[in-house]
N, C-alpha and C positions, 0 to 999 in steps of 0.2 A: 414521558419526559425524557429529554436528551441531556447528555453531559459530554463535554470534550475533555481532553487531557488537561489536568490542572496546570502542569508545567507550561504547556503551550499557551494557556490562558494568561499566565503571568508575563509571558513574552509579548503579548499583544495588549488588548484593552485593559487588563488588570494593572499593567504598569502605569498607564494613564490614570487609572483610578488612584493609585498611590501618590502620584504627583498632585492630583486634585486634593486629596486628603492632606498632604503635607502643606500645600499653599493655604488651605482653609485653617489648619492648625496654627500656622504662623500668624496669619491675619487675626484670628480670634484671640490668640495669646496677647498680641499687641493691643487689640481693641478692648478686651475685657479685663486687662491687667489692672488690679487694684479695685475692681468692682466686687460686690457681694456674691455675684454668680460665677466668679472666676473658677472656683474649685469645682462647681457643678458642671461647668462647661468642659473642663478637663476630663472629668469622669465620663461624661456622655460621649465625648469625642474618642477617648480611649476605648470604651466599650465598642463603639462603632468600628474602630480600626481593627480591634481584636477579632470581631465577628467577620469582618471583611477578609482578614488574612486566613482564618481557619475555614471559611465556607467551602472552598474547592475540595479540600481533603474530607471534611465532614460529609459533604454531599456525595462524594464518590463512595464513602463507606455506608452511609444511610440515605436511601433515596428520599426519605420524608423530610430531610433537613430544610430544603428550600421553602417548604410550606410554613415552617416556623421562622426561618431566617428573615424572609422579606417583611413580614409583619413587625418583627422586633426592630429591624433597621429603620423601617418607616416610622415607627414610634420614636426612635432616637432622633431622627432628623427633625420630626415635628417638635420635639422637646428642645432641640438646639435652636431651631428658628424662632421658638416662642420666648427665648431669653430676651430680656430687656437690659440695656438698650438694644434695639434691633440692628443686626448686621446682615446685609444682603448676601454676603458670600456663602453663608452656611447653607443656603438653598441649593447650591451646586452639589451637595452630597447626594442629590437624587440621580446625578449623572452616572456615578459608579454602579448604582443599583440598576439603572437601565441597561448598562453593559452586561451586568450579571444576569439580568432577566432574559436577555437574548441567548445566553449560553445555558441557562437552566431549564427553560421551558420551550414548548413548541412555538412556532411563529405567531399563531393567533393569540395564544395566552400571553406571550411576551409583549405583543403590541398593545393588548388591553392593559397590561400592567404599566407599560411606558406611558400610555395616554393618562392613566390615573396619576402617575408621578408628575406629568406635565401640568395637569390641573392643580395638583398640590403646590407645585413650584409657583405657578401663576397667582394662586390665591394667597400664598404666603408673602410673596414680594409686593403684591398690590396692597394687602392689609398693612404691611410694614412701612411702605413708602408712599402710598397714595396711587391714584389711578394712572396719572400720566407717567411719573417716574417708574412706577411699578410695571406698567405695560412695556415701557421702553426697555427696562432691564430684563423683563421676561423674554422679549423678542431676542435680545442679545444672548441671553443664556440658552435659548433654544437653538440659535445659530451655532453656538459653541458645542452644545450637546449633539446637534445633528452632524457636525463635522467629526466629532469623536466617535459617534456611533457608526458613521460611514466608514471611517478608518478601521474600526474594529471588525465590521462585517467584511471589508475587503481583506483584512489580515486573516480572518477565519477562513474565508473562501480560498485564499492562497495556500493556507496550511492544509485545507482539505484536498486541494488539487495536488499538493506535493505528496500527501499521503496516498492518494489515488495513483499518482504516477509511480511511486515506489512499489505499490501493490501490483500494478500492471507490469512493472519491470521484473518483479519477482516471478509473476506468473509466466512471463515470456521466457525468462531463464529456465524455469522448470520445464516449460514446453520444449525448449531447445534441447535440454538434457534428455528428455524423453524421446525426442526425435532422433537424437544421436544413438540412443539405446536401440530404438526400433531399426535404424539403419544398420547398426551392427548385427542385430538378429537377422535382418533380411539378407545381409551379406553372407552370414554363416549358413542360412538356409539355402541360398543360391549355390554356395560352395558344396553343400551336402548333395543337392540335386545334381550338380555337375559330376560329383564323384560317383553317384549312383548311375548316371548315364554312361560314364566311361567304363564302369564295371559291367554294365549290360553289353556295351559294344565289345569289351574284351572277351566276354563269355560267348557272345553270338558270333563274332567274326574271327578273332585270333584263335580262340580255342577250336573253332571249327576248322580253320586252316591247318593248325598243328595236327588235328586228328586225321585230316586228309593226307598230310605229309607222312604220317605214321603208316597209314594204310598203303600209300604208294611205295614206300620203302620196303614194306613186307611183300608186296606184289613183285617188286624188282628182284628181291631175294629168291622168291619161288620161281620166277621166269629164268633166273640165272642157270638153273639146272634143266628146266624143260624146254624153254625157248630163248636161248641166249641172244638171238637176233633182235628180240623186242626189248632187251634191257636198256639200250641207249635211249630209246623212245621214253621209257619210264623215268630214266635219269633226267632227261630234258624236262619232262613234265614235273618231276620232283624239284628241279632247280627253279622252275617258274613259280611254283607254289611257295617255295621257300622265299624267293624274292618278294612276292606279294605279302606274305606274312610279316617279313622284316619291315616292309613299307608301312603296313598297318600299325606295327609296334612303334615305329618312329613317330607316326602321326599321333598316336595316343600319348606318347611321352611328351611331345611338343605341347599338347593340350594341357598336360598336368603342370607344365612349368608356369610360374607366376609371371604376369605381364611385366615387362621392363619399364621402369620409370624414366620419363624423359628428363 
């Protein structure tokens, strides 16, 4: 069995149900005023209205309430339509029950209950007014009920689409936030990999060049006493290696600098 949010229900078809109940109450008060059944009519209509108001909240709290609610309301409508003198408008109380049935039960169960109410409405009106007038009024009531039920179904579908859209929007925002987090993690990982690469290059190239420079300078110092003529050659070689090391250091420093924003 399905239920929708009760507040949403009152915004849609339930509001139409209240209008129907109000019109029927006003019509019956004027019609039965001064008759012996006036007090009974007020009691029956008041109980019907009270049950109609409390049904959404009771059904949300106890799932078995609709199985008791609809038989009770059906009995109340039958009792109201059985009052004499007969009033044709009381049979419209089946319409709010049809709206509630669509919201309280699955589609097959609701359609079966609505068919039952249509038959009750037709039998009630025909017995109270005769075949021709009763059939004509039944068709009119069915047209009104069909319009109201169509509106209620359209409203319910619109509400469901809105809820689905909000759910999809929430999921999209959540996915966007996660994507941003993943992008930030990927950026940090890429930066860490770049730092590791630069560290390896620094170790493999610059450290090796500095080590060579150190060896060359030591060789030049030794040749200064033994073979002074070869010292200029070593100094030239030392200058070349120093320039290459400096160029490598500048290249690595340039890679460490953050990219300039346009």
